[in-house]
C-alpha positions as CSV (number, residue, x, y, z in Angstrom):
1,M,9.7,-13.7,18.3
2,K,9.1,-17.3,17.5
3,T,9.4,-18.6,14.0
4,A,5.7,-19.4,13.9
5,Q,4.9,-15.8,14.7
6,I,7.3,-14.6,12.0
7,N,5.7,-16.9,9.5
8,N,2.2,-15.6,10.5
9,L,3.5,-12.1,10.1
10,R,5.0,-13.0,6.7
11,I,1.6,-14.4,5.5
12,K,-0.3,-11.2,6.7
13,L,2.3,-9.0,4.9
14,K,1.9,-10.9,1.6
15,I,-1.9,-10.6,1.8
16,A,-1.7,-6.9,2.6
17,L,0.9,-6.3,0.0
18,G,-1.1,-8.1,-2.7
19,T,-4.2,-6.2,-1.7
20,S,-2.4,-2.9,-1.9
21,L,-0.8,-3.6,-5.3
22,L,-4.0,-4.9,-6.8
23,S,-6.1,-2.0,-5.6
24,Y,-3.4,0.5,-6.6
25,A,-3.4,-0.9,-10.2
26,A,-7.2,-1.0,-10.3
27,L,-7.4,2.6,-9.2
28,M,-5.0,3.7,-11.8
29,L,-7.0,1.8,-14.4
30,L,-10.2,3.3,-13.1
31,I,-8.7,6.8,-13.5
32,A,-7.7,6.0,-17.1
33,V,-11.1,4.5,-17.9
34,G,-12.9,7.4,-16.2
35,N,-11.1,9.9,-18.3
36,I,-11.4,8.0,-21.6
37,F,-15.1,7.1,-21.5
38,T,-16.6,10.1,-19.8
39,P,-17.6,13.2,-21.7
40,D,-15.8,15.5,-19.2
41,G,-12.6,13.5,-19.2
42,S,-9.4,14.4,-21.1
43,I,-5.7,13.7,-21.2
44,K,-5.1,16.8,-19.0
45,Y,-7.4,15.5,-16.3
46,W,-5.9,12.0,-16.6
47,L,-2.4,13.4,-16.0
48,L,-3.6,15.6,-13.1
49,Q,-5.2,12.6,-11.4
50,S,-2.5,10.0,-12.2
51,I,0.8,11.8,-11.4
52,P,0.2,12.0,-7.6
53,L,-0.1,8.2,-7.6
54,L,2.7,7.6,-10.0
55,I,5.1,9.4,-7.7
56,F,4.9,6.3,-5.4
57,V,6.0,3.7,-8.0
58,P,9.7,3.7,-7.1
59,G,8.9,3.2,-3.4
60,I,6.4,0.5,-4.2
61,L,9.0,-1.3,-6.3
62,Q,11.6,-1.0,-3.5
63,R,9.0,-2.0,-0.9
64,R,9.6,0.9,1.5
65,F,7.1,1.0,4.3
66,R,7.1,4.8,4.3
67,T,5.8,4.8,0.8
68,Y,2.7,2.9,1.9
69,S,2.2,5.3,4.8
70,W,2.2,8.2,2.3
71,I,-0.1,6.5,0.0
72,C,-2.6,6.4,2.8
73,F,-2.5,10.2,3.1
74,V,-2.8,10.8,-0.7
75,V,-5.5,8.3,-1.3
76,L,-7.8,10.3,1.1
77,I,-7.8,13.0,-1.5
78,Y,-9.1,10.6,-4.1
79,F,-11.7,9.4,-1.6
80,I,-12.9,13.0,-1.1
81,H,-12.9,13.5,-4.9
82,Y,-15.0,10.4,-5.6
83,A,-17.3,11.1,-2.6
84,D,-17.9,14.6,-3.9
85,K,-18.7,13.3,-7.5
86,L,-20.9,10.6,-6.0
87,S,-23.0,13.3,-4.2
88,T,-23.9,14.9,-7.5
89,D,-24.2,11.6,-9.5
90,P,-25.2,8.8,-7.1
91,G,-25.8,6.3,-9.9
92,S,-22.3,6.5,-11.3
93,I,-20.6,3.1,-11.3
94,I,-17.2,4.7,-11.8
95,N,-17.6,6.9,-8.7
96,W,-18.8,3.9,-6.6
97,A,-15.8,1.9,-7.8
98,G,-13.5,4.8,-6.9
99,I,-14.9,4.9,-3.4
100,V,-14.5,1.1,-2.9
101,L,-11.0,1.1,-4.4
102,T,-9.8,4.0,-2.3
103,V,-11.0,2.3,0.9
104,I,-9.4,-1.0,0.0
105,L,-6.2,0.8,-1.0
106,F,-6.1,2.8,2.2
107,N,-6.6,-0.3,4.4
108,G,-4.1,-2.4,2.4
109,A,-1.5,0.3,2.4
110,M,-2.0,0.9,6.1
111,F,-1.6,-2.8,7.0
112,T,1.3,-3.2,4.6
113,S,3.2,-0.3,6.2
114,R,2.6,-1.5,9.7
115,W,3.4,-5.2,9.1
116,M,6.5,-4.3,7.0
117,Q,7.8,-2.4,10.1
118,Y,7.0,-5.3,12.4
119,F,8.6,-7.8,10.1
120,T,11.8,-5.7,9.6
121,L,12.0,-5.2,13.4
122,E,11.6,-8.9,14.1
123,Q,14.2,-9.9,11.6
124,E,16.7,-7.4,13.0
125,Q,16.1,-8.7,16.6
126,E,16.4,-12.3,15.4
127,Q,19.8,-11.5,13.8
128,E,21.0,-9.7,16.9
129,Q,20.1,-12.7,19.0
130,E,22.0,-15.0,16.7
131,Q,25.0,-12.8,16.8
132,E,24.9,-12.7,20.6
133,Q,24.7,-16.5,20.7
134,E,27.6,-16.8,18.3
135,Q,29.7,-14.4,20.5
136,S,28.8,-16.2,23.7
137,S,29.7,-19.6,22.2
138,A,33.0,-18.2,20.8
139,E,33.8,-16.8,24.3
140,K,33.1,-20.2,25.9
141,D,35.4,-21.9,23.4
142,D,38.3,-19.5,24.3
């Protein structure tokens, strides 16, 4: 792959990664706010809703693409939760924000996972080509 294509992929990856991290943090904040300022919220519900997302923190910090793939699966549960709550209370801003954030997080995590895989593959192929070129030039010198 050409350097321009790798740079384009790097830019896409940065945007997707930033979108994922920002929406992840915003969803965690929304869960906390939703359990503090609503009458039916509690610490128990906050823990129950937060722990499934907190499990992914080590993988996010290590930038593993599989972590972002799994976030896509888990965030669908949150989407269903907010869609269900929205059907009973259509005027709730927290539920609308939850729907929007889960959709953004799903898309951001999906693109992050895919572009991390492409980027890693392209870097490995580029390194292999450089090694092959070094070997062929070393063989010509002998």
